[in-house]
C-alpha positions in Angstrom: 126.2 136.8 157.3 124.5 136.6 153.7 125.4 138.9 150.9 122.7 141.6 150.2 121.2 142.7 146.8 122.1 146.2 145.4 119.1 147.8 146.8 118.9 145.9 150.1 122.7 146.7 150.8 122.0 150.3 149.9 119.1 150.3 152.1 120.9 148.8 155.1 123.9 151.1 154.9 121.6 154.1 154.4 119.5 153.2 157.6 122.3 152.5 159.7 123.9 155.9 158.8 120.6 157.7 159.4 120.2 156.1 162.9 123.8 157.0 163.7 123.1 160.6 162.8 120.0 160.9 164.7 121.8 159.5 167.7 124.7 161.9 167.2 122.3 165.0 166.8 120.6 163.9 170.2 124.0 163.5 171.9 124.8 167.2 171.2 121.9 168.6 173.2 122.9 167.2 176.8 126.6 167.3 176.0 126.1 171.2 175.4 124.4 171.5 178.7 127.1 169.7 180.4 130.2 171.6 178.8 128.5 174.9 178.1 129.9 177.2 175.5 133.5 177.3 176.7 133.8 173.4 176.9 132.2 173.0 173.6 134.5 175.5 172.1 137.5 173.6 173.2 135.7 170.2 171.9 135.2 171.5 168.4 138.6 173.1 168.6 140.7 169.7 168.1 138.5 168.3 165.3 139.9 170.1 162.2 143.4 168.2 162.7 141.4 165.1 163.5 139.5 165.4 160.4 142.5 166.0 158.2 144.5 163.1 159.6 141.5 160.8 158.9 141.0 161.9 155.4 144.8 161.1 154.9 144.9 157.9 156.7 141.2 156.4 156.1 138.8 158.1 154.0 139.6 156.2 150.6 140.1 152.6 152.3 136.4 151.3 152.3 135.6 152.3 148.7 139.1 151.5 147.5 139.2 147.9 149.1 135.5 147.3 148.2 136.5 147.6 144.6 139.5 145.2 145.1 137.5 142.6 147.2 134.6 142.6 144.7 137.0 142.2 141.7 138.7 139.3 143.6 135.5 137.4 144.4 134.5 137.5 141.1 137.2 136.2 139.6 137.2 133.3 142.4 140.3 134.6 144.2 141.0 135.1 148.0 139.6 138.3 149.3 140.9 137.5 152.9 144.4 138.1 151.5 143.4 141.7 150.7 142.0 142.1 154.1 145.2 141.0 155.6 147.5 143.0 153.5 145.3 146.2 154.0 145.2 145.7 157.6 149.0 145.6 157.6 149.4 148.7 155.5 146.7 151.0 156.8 147.3 150.2 160.5 150.6 151.6 160.1 149.0 154.5 158.4 146.6 155.1 161.2 149.6 154.6 163.6 151.4 157.6 162.0 148.3 159.6 162.1 147.9 158.9 166.0 151.2 159.8 166.6 151.3 163.0 164.5 148.3 164.1 166.4 149.7 163.3 169.7 153.0 165.4 168.9 151.1 168.3 167.3 148.9 168.8 170.5 151.1 171.1 172.3 152.1 173.4 169.3 148.5 173.2 168.1 146.9 174.1 171.3 149.5 177.1 171.7 148.6 178.3 167.9 144.8 178.2 169.1 145.5 180.0 172.4 144.0 177.0 174.3 146.4 175.4 176.5 143.9 173.1 177.9 143.2 171.5 174.6 146.5 169.6 174.9 144.9 166.9 177.0 141.9 166.8 174.6 144.2 166.1 171.6 145.9 163.2 173.5 142.7 161.4 174.2 141.4 161.7 170.7 144.6 160.8 169.0 144.5 157.0 169.2 141.1 157.0 167.5 142.9 157.9 164.3 144.4 154.2 164.3 141.3 152.6 165.3 139.6 154.2 162.5 142.0 153.2 159.7 141.7 149.5 161.0 138.1 149.7 161.2 137.9 151.2 157.6 139.6 147.9 156.2 137.1 145.7 157.7 134.2 148.1 156.5 135.9 147.9 153.1 136.1 144.1 153.1 132.7 143.6 154.2 131.3 146.1 151.4 133.1 144.5 148.8 131.5 140.9 149.7 128.1 142.6 149.5 127.4 142.6 153.2 126.6 146.0 154.6 125.3 145.0 157.8 128.5 145.0 159.6 129.2 148.6 158.5 125.8 149.7 159.5 125.8 148.0 163.0 129.2 149.4 163.7 128.1 153.1 162.9 125.2 152.7 165.3 127.8 151.1 167.9 130.0 153.9 167.6 127.4 156.2 168.4 126.1 154.4 171.4 129.4 154.0 173.1 130.3 157.6 172.5 127.0 158.9 173.9 127.1 156.3 176.9 130.8 157.2 178.0 130.4 160.6 176.5 127.5 161.8 178.6 129.2 159.9 181.8 132.2 161.6 181.6 130.6 165.0 181.0 128.7 164.9 183.7 131.1 163.4 186.1 133.7 166.1 185.4 131.4 168.9 184.7 133.0 171.0 187.4 136.4 170.8 185.7 135.9 171.7 182.1 139.3 170.7 180.9 139.0 167.4 182.1 135.5 167.0 181.0 136.3 167.7 177.4 139.4 165.4 177.5 137.5 162.4 178.9 134.5 163.1 176.5 136.9 162.8 173.7 138.1 159.6 175.1 134.7 158.6 174.5 135.3 158.9 170.9 138.3 156.9 171.0 136.5 154.1 173.0 133.7 153.9 170.5 136.2 153.3 167.8 137.8 150.3 169.7 134.3 149.1 170.3 133.5 149.0 166.6 136.8 147.3 165.9 136.1 144.7 168.4 132.6 144.2 166.8 134.2 143.6 163.3 136.7 141.3 164.7 134.0 139.3 166.1 131.9 139.1 163.0 134.7 138.3 160.7 133.9 134.7 159.5 136.7 132.1 160.8 138.3 129.6 158.3 140.4 126.5 159.2 142.0 126.4 155.8 144.9 128.5 154.8 143.5 131.9 154.3 146.3 133.7 152.6 147.8 132.1 149.6 150.8 134.0 148.8 149.9 134.1 144.9 146.7 136.1 146.1 148.5 138.7 148.3 148.1 142.0 146.7 150.9 144.4 146.3 151.2 147.5 148.5 151.2 149.5 145.4 148.0 148.1 144.1 146.1 149.0 147.4 147.5 152.6 147.5 147.0 153.0 143.6 143.2 152.3 144.3 142.7 154.2 147.7 145.1 157.3 147.4 143.0 158.7 144.4 139.8 158.0 146.4 141.4 159.6 149.5 142.3 162.7 147.3 138.8 162.9 145.9 137.2 162.7 149.5 139.8 165.2 150.9 139.5 167.9 148.2 136.1 169.2 149.1 136.9 169.4 152.9 140.2 171.3 152.1 138.0 173.7 150.0 135.9 174.4 153.0 139.0 175.3 155.0 139.5 178.0 152.2 136.1 178.9 152.3 136.4 180.0 155.9 139.3 182.3 154.9 137.9 183.7 151.7 134.3 184.4 153.1 135.3 186.2 156.2 138.0 188.2 154.9 136.2 189.3 151.7 132.6 189.8 153.2 134.5 191.6 156.2 135.6 194.4 154.0 132.0 195.6 153.8 130.1 193.8 156.4 130.6 193.5 160.1 129.0 190.2 160.6 131.0 187.9 158.4 131.7 185.2 160.7 128.0 185.1 161.5 127.2 184.9 157.8 129.9 182.0 157.3 128.2 180.1 160.3 124.8 180.3 158.7 126.3 179.0 155.6 128.8 176.4 156.7 126.9 175.2 159.9 123.3 175.9 158.9 122.5 175.8 154.9 125.2 173.1 154.1 124.0 171.1 157.2 120.6 170.8 155.9 121.6 170.5 152.1 123.9 167.5 153.4 120.9 165.6 154.7 119.5 163.9 151.5 123.3 163.6 150.4 123.8 161.4 153.8 120.6 159.3 152.9 121.9 158.8 149.4 125.1 157.5 150.6 124.2 154.0 150.8 123.5 153.8 147.2 127.2 155.0 146.4 128.6 152.5 148.8 126.5 149.6 147.4 127.6 150.8 143.8 131.3 149.8 144.1 131.2 146.2 144.8 128.2 145.9 142.2 130.1 147.6 139.5 133.4 146.1 140.0 131.9 142.5 140.1 130.6 143.2 136.5 133.6 144.8 135.1 135.7 142.0 136.6 133.7 139.4 134.4 133.9 141.7 131.6 130.1 142.6 131.5 130.6 146.3 130.6 127.5 146.9 128.9 125.6 145.6 132.3 128.1 147.5 134.4 126.9 150.8 132.9 123.4 149.7 133.1 123.8 149.3 136.9 125.5 152.8 137.2 122.5 154.4 135.2 120.2 152.6 137.7 122.2 153.8 140.8 122.3 157.3 139.5 118.3 156.9 138.9 117.9 155.7 142.3 119.8 158.7 143.7 117.8 161.3 141.8 114.6 159.7 142.8 115.6 160.2 146.5 117.4 163.6 146.2 115.0 165.5 143.7 112.0 165.6 146.1 114.2 166.5 149.1 115.8 169.5 147.1 112.4 170.6 146.0 111.0 170.6 149.5 114.0 172.6 150.7 113.5 175.1 147.9 109.9 175.6 148.4 109.9 175.4 152.4 113.3 177.1 153.2 112.2 179.1 156.2 110.0 176.5 157.5 112.5 173.8 157.6 115.1 176.2 158.8 113.3 177.4 161.7 112.1 173.9 162.8 115.8 172.6 163.0 117.2 176.0 164.1 114.6 177.3 166.5 116.9 179.5 168.5 117.9 181.9 165.6 117.1 185.4 165.8 114.5 186.4 163.0 117.2 188.2 161.0 119.5 185.6 160.9 116.7 183.0 160.1 115.7 185.0 157.1 119.4 185.0 155.9 119.5 181.1 156.7 116.4 180.7 154.8 117.8 182.6 151.6 121.0 180.3 151.7 119.1 177.2 152.1 116.7 178.3 148.9 119.9 179.2 147.0 121.6 176.0 147.8 118.8 173.4 147.6 119.6 172.1 144.2 123.0 171.2 145.4 121.7 168.6 147.3 120.6 166.7 144.0 124.1 167.5 142.3 126.2 166.4 145.2 124.5 163.2 145.9 124.8 162.5 142.1 128.3 163.1 142.3 128.7 161.0 145.2 127.1 158.1 143.5 129.0 158.5 140.2 132.4 158.9 142.0 131.6 155.7 143.8 130.9 154.1 140.3 134.1 155.2 139.0 135.9 153.5 141.8 134.2 150.5 141.1 135.5 150.8 137.5 139.0 151.0 138.6 139.1 154.8 137.5 139.4 156.6 141.0 141.8 159.2 139.4 139.1 160.6 137.1 136.9 161.1 140.1 139.7 162.8 141.8 140.4 165.0 138.8 137.1 166.0 138.3 136.8 167.0 141.9 139.9 169.2 141.8 138.9 170.9 138.6 135.4 171.7 140.0 136.6 172.8 143.4 139.2 175.2 141.4 135.9 176.7 139.4 134.2 177.0 142.9 137.1 179.0 144.5 137.4 181.1 141.4 133.8 182.2 141.3 133.7 182.5 145.0 136.5 185.1 144.9 134.5 187.2 142.3 130.9 186.7 143.5 131.7 187.6 147.2 133.2 191.0 146.1 129.5 192.4 145.6 127.7 193.2 148.7 124.3 192.8 147.0 125.2 189.1 146.5 127.2 188.6 149.6 127.1 185.1 151.3 125.0 183.8 148.4 127.9 183.9 146.2 129.3 180.9 148.0 126.0 179.1 147.4 126.1 179.9 143.6 129.9 179.0 143.5 129.2 175.6 145.2 126.2 174.9 142.6 128.7 175.7 139.8 131.2 173.2 141.5 128.7 170.3 141.9 127.5 170.8 138.4 131.0 170.5 136.7 131.8 167.6 138.9 128.5 165.8 137.7 129.2 166.7 134.1 132.7 165.4 134.2 131.5 162.1 136.0 128.6 161.7 133.9 130.8 161.7 130.6 133.3 159.2 132.0 130.5 156.7 133.9 127.8 156.5 131.3 128.8 156.6 127.4 125.8 154.8 125.8 123.5 157.3 124.2 120.3 155.1 125.0 121.3 155.1 129.0 121.9 158.8 128.9 118.6 159.4 127.2 116.7 157.3 129.5 118.2 158.9 132.5 117.6 162.3 131.4 113.8 161.1 130.9 113.8 159.8 134.5 115.3 163.0 135.7 112.5 165.1 134.0 109.8 162.4 135.3 111.1 162.8 138.9 111.3 166.5 138.7 107.5 166.7 137.8 106.7 164.3 140.5 108.7 166.4 143.1 106.9 169.6 141.8 103.5 168.1 142.1 104.3 166.7 145.8 105.6 169.8 147.2 102.8 172.0 145.3 100.3 169.5 147.1 101.9 170.3 150.6 102.1 173.9 150.1 98.8 174.7 151.7 100.2 173.1 154.9 103.5 175.4 154.8 102.9 176.4 158.4 103.0 173.1 159.8 106.5 171.7 158.2 106.1 167.8 159.4 102.4 167.8 158.0 103.5 169.3 154.9 106.5 166.8 154.8 104.0 163.9 155.3 101.9 165.3 152.5 104.6 165.6 150.1 106.0 162.0 150.7 102.4 160.5 150.3 101.9 162.2 146.9 105.4 161.6 145.6 105.0 157.8 146.4 101.5 157.8 145.0 102.9 159.4 141.9 105.9 156.9 141.6 103.4 153.9 141.9 100.8 155.4 139.4 103.8 156.6 137.2 105.8 153.3 137.3 108.9 155.0 138.2 110.7 151.7 138.3 110.1 148.7 135.9 110.0 145.1 137.3 113.2 144.4 135.3 114.7 147.2 137.1 114.0 145.6 140.5 115.4 142.4 140.0 118.4 141.5 141.6 120.7 138.2 141.7 121.2 136.4 145.1 123.9 134.0 145.8 123.0 130.6 146.5 125.0 127.8 147.7 124.5 125.9 144.4 126.8 126.8 141.4 124.0 128.6 139.5 122.4 131.6 140.3 118.7 132.2 140.8 117.0 135.3 139.9 114.0 136.8 142.0 112.2 139.7 141.9 111.5 142.6 144.3 
């Protein structure tokens, strides 16, 4: 498989992620019908521990390895040595995670008051190991600027999970406990299938693959991946604290604290994360691109690449945030049709309050990846730690006021992302000319976004038509306003010849 350019790689991984998310969203509808409310409750009950173990054993692997692999490739060293070492190290970590989940099945089920969840924990436990192995392959391919295996493996995961999950849920629908357990087994089978796919597409080499001099130390791998894991795990951990703070503080003056928390975390945050998911491809493609330039000592070009990645992120996230801000009720009612009128109004207010967070979080995601590419993942972890501390402190204060209520969590999140963005921006883009150019682009994209959503406003009663008009106007503004220059859209493709060849997009 050939290496992709920065733009093409970002597009490939983003499209793969979008397809996987659409499949996952469609999967939930028939699954809920088969399992019912009780079954879905047990199904969801096992995922907090699963997510925590994945954060510890697998979250930082793709970005960290992509940086190491890209650095090695740029210096002409063997990147397969890194793959072999990482598989040895992180498969052990994944195995430990699977063992912990298996052993904690009984006490966790007892603590949750659901003894029937034991078999569900057991069925899901092996997937922690498979995800750790899968993350090593994804990081290796991404470091080699090949994003197709990652995108395809994400789609394969969803397809296998849906096929087996619906089969098991329908077959055992009369026995909820067994239906849930086997439905979660489909998650394990999906990760196994994705691992098998990765093994099949790894290129074979007859020559010795792992020169001893090229084998990285375990400490080197951990030094890169652990800070990335910490940075990625801080925000989910803060979400757990959110659930405690929000319900307990708001519960002092309102009897619907749990409902408000559900609207915030399950409704507004879900909508805000959609643009962030689309921009994920830019973050994933940034790691090898930035790492390769730093490995060659091209610091100025690396910073320009970081600025370009952030520019692309703003280009995608700003119009999405503007649309969510101007049409919060329409988007909320379109996605969550079954909500009562009062809850729909509260959700719309939360979406509007949190809309700009889509831009901030997308930018933080991209810059954190760029810092990993620079070999500075500790800075990203530190900035996220500081910003989350600010968020929790503000939340504890703002939630005390009944007139603010749950919107206090949204305002605290905006502050959190703002602090993280400023922190990452200071360390990522140091040259004044790059910053000024970036500020100008942000202003231009903001004006384009405002014009696009304003043109769509007369069709606000029809959200799909309004979205189509907004997209068309925004693209027209981008073309007429020359949002990207020809020089920015150039990329380098590797050829079989020694010398590179530049071509334009």
